[in-house]
C-alpha positions in Angstrom: 0.0 0.0 0.0 2.9 2.3 0.7 4.4 1.8 -2.6 1.0 2.5 -4.4 0.6 5.7 -2.2 4.1 7.0 -3.0 3.6 6.3 -6.7 0.4 8.2 -6.7 1.9 11.1 -4.8 4.7 11.2 -7.3 2.5 11.2 -10.2 0.4 13.9 -8.8 3.3 16.2 -8.0 4.7 15.5 -11.5 1.4 16.6 -13.2 1.2 19.6 -10.9 4.7 20.8 -11.9 4.0 20.1 -15.6 0.7 22.2 -15.5 2.4 25.0 -13.6 5.3 25.1 -16.2 2.8 25.1 -19.0 0.9 27.9 -17.6 3.9 30.0 -17.1 5.1 29.5 -20.6 1.8 30.3 -22.2 0.9 33.3 -20.1 -2.4 35.2 -20.4 -4.0 35.2 -23.8 -6.0 37.7 -25.9 -3.8 40.8 -25.1 -1.9 41.1 -28.3 1.3 39.4 -27.3 1.3 37.6 -30.5 1.5 40.9 -32.4 4.7 41.7 -30.7 3.8 45.4 -30.2 4.6 45.6 -26.6 8.1 44.9 -25.0 8.4 41.7 -22.7 7.0 42.3 -19.2 4.9 45.4 -20.3 0.9 45.1 -20.5 -0.2 43.7 -23.8 -2.9 44.6 -26.2 -3.1 48.4 -25.6 -3.0 50.5 -28.7 -1.1 53.8 -28.8 -3.4 56.6 -28.7 -4.0 59.0 -31.6 -1.8 62.1 -31.3 -2.9 63.9 -34.5 -6.4 64.9 -36.0 -5.6 62.7 -39.1 -5.2 59.7 -36.8 -8.4 60.5 -35.1 -10.4 60.8 -38.3 -9.0 57.7 -39.8 -8.7 55.4 -36.7 -10.3 56.9 -33.6 -12.9 55.0 -31.6 -16.0 56.6 -30.0 -15.0 57.6 -26.3 -11.3 57.1 -26.8 -9.3 59.5 -24.7 -6.6 61.4 -26.8 -4.1 64.1 -26.1 -3.4 66.6 -28.9 -1.3 69.7 -29.3 -2.5 72.5 -31.3 -4.6 75.7 -31.2 -8.1 77.0 -31.2 -8.6 79.0 -34.2 -12.4 79.9 -34.8 -15.7 79.9 -32.9 -18.0 77.6 -34.8 -21.2 78.2 -32.6 -22.0 78.3 -28.9 -19.5 75.9 -27.3 -18.1 74.5 -30.5 -14.6 75.6 -31.8 -12.3 74.7 -34.6 -9.1 73.0 -33.1 -6.1 72.8 -35.5 -3.3 70.4 -34.6 0.5 70.9 -35.1 0.3 69.6 -38.6 -2.4 71.9 -39.7 -5.5 69.4 -39.7 -8.7 70.8 -38.2 -11.5 69.1 -36.1 -14.6 70.5 -34.1 -13.8 70.5 -30.5 -16.6 71.2 -27.8 -15.7 73.3 -24.7 -18.5 72.7 -22.3 -19.6 75.9 -20.7 -19.6 74.2 -17.2 -15.9 74.5 -17.0 -13.4 77.5 -16.8 -11.6 77.8 -20.2 -10.1 81.2 -19.4 -6.6 79.8 -20.1 -7.4 79.2 -23.8 -6.6 82.1 -26.1 -7.3 82.2 -29.8 -4.3 80.9 -31.8 -2.2 80.2 -28.7 -0.6 76.8 -28.5 -2.5 74.4 -26.0 -2.4 70.8 -25.3 -5.8 69.2 -24.7 -7.1 66.0 -23.3 -10.5 65.0 -24.9 -12.8 62.1 -25.8 -13.5 61.3 -29.4 -17.3 61.7 -30.1 -18.0 59.7 -33.3 -21.3 59.1 -34.9 -22.6 58.2 -38.4 -21.8 61.4 -40.0 -19.1 63.3 -38.0 -16.2 63.1 -35.6 -15.7 65.7 -33.0 -13.7 66.0 -29.7 -15.2 66.6 -26.2 -12.5 68.5 -24.5 -12.0 67.4 -20.7 -8.9 69.5 -20.0 -6.4 72.0 -21.5 -3.2 73.6 -20.6 -1.3 76.5 -22.4 2.0 75.5 -23.9 4.8 78.0 -23.5 
């Protein structure tokens, strides 16, 4: 009985070690590790954020948070303004009237953090914060 118990215990231990080694080698799946975009040890599957208006218009997703540098050039209506990035591409940006935007000056460089607001016919930015650039 002791030999059978020892053999069963050894088999269970070996199976446990094999499963643990296989789990470590495989790692979590579904996070884009196969694409090789992130370095080893870094979180996997996170796409780089858009940094230009052209990126936003081509690849931006609704509610995606982006950071852009550029300037506000024109008032379109009410709380909608034209924002032009450093490459000269323009997009409509909404500055909600429930916030203080006094740091924004026409044609002065700023960095904005905004959410993309995309629907069937248009893409706009809903600005969450802004800071002047010197």
